[in-house]
N, C-alpha and C positions, 0 to 999 in steps of 0.2 A: 198595382196600387190597390189598397184595401178600401172598400166602401165603408162609409160611416152612417150609422143610423142617426138621423138628426134628432130624434126624440131622446136618445141617450146622451147626446152632447150637452154638457152643462147640467146634467141631472143631479150632480152632487151639490150644486149651488141653488139654494131656495130663493126664489124671486117673489115670494108671496107677502112681502113686507116685513118678514122677520129677519132678513139678512143684516140690515144696517143696525137694528137694535142689538142683535146678537154680537155683531162685530164691535159695537160701541162698548158693550158689557165686557167682552173679552179684553179689549184694550185697557179698560178701566181696571180690571182685575190684574192684568200684567203690570200696569203702572203702580198699583198699590203694593204688589209683591216687591217690585224693585225698590220702592221708597222704604218699605218696612225693612228690607234686608240691608239697605244702606244705613238706616237708623240702628239696626242691630249691630252692625259692624263698628259703629262709632261709640258703642257703650263702653264705659270703664269697667275695670275688674269688679269694683264695688257694685255697680249697677247690675252686672251679670250675676253676681252672688245673690243680690236681692231677688232676682227672678229665677234663681235656681239653675243657671246655665254655666257651663265652663266656657273658656275662650275657644277651645276646640269645637264645641257644639255650635257656638255662635258663628264661628268662621265657616263651619261646614254648611250651615243654613245660608249665611250671607253670600257664599260663593255659588249657590245654585243659580242656574239660569232663570230668568223671570217667568218663563213658560212652564216651569216645573213646580208642582205643589210641594 
C-alpha cells in the first residue's frame, strides 16, 4: 500500500476563500455560453446575414460544448 503525504492531498483545491467565487464565475460563464449558443442556433437566415455568419458557421459554434470557448 502506498503512503500518502497529507500535505499534498487536496493541494489542487484552494481553500483560501477564492474557490466558491471562482466556481460561481465559471458556472456563470458556462451558462452564458450555453444561452448565447442557443440564441445563435435560433437565428433566421436573414439575422445571420445581418451579423455576417453563414448557417454552417452558426451551427458549428452552437454545437460546441458549453465548456469550450
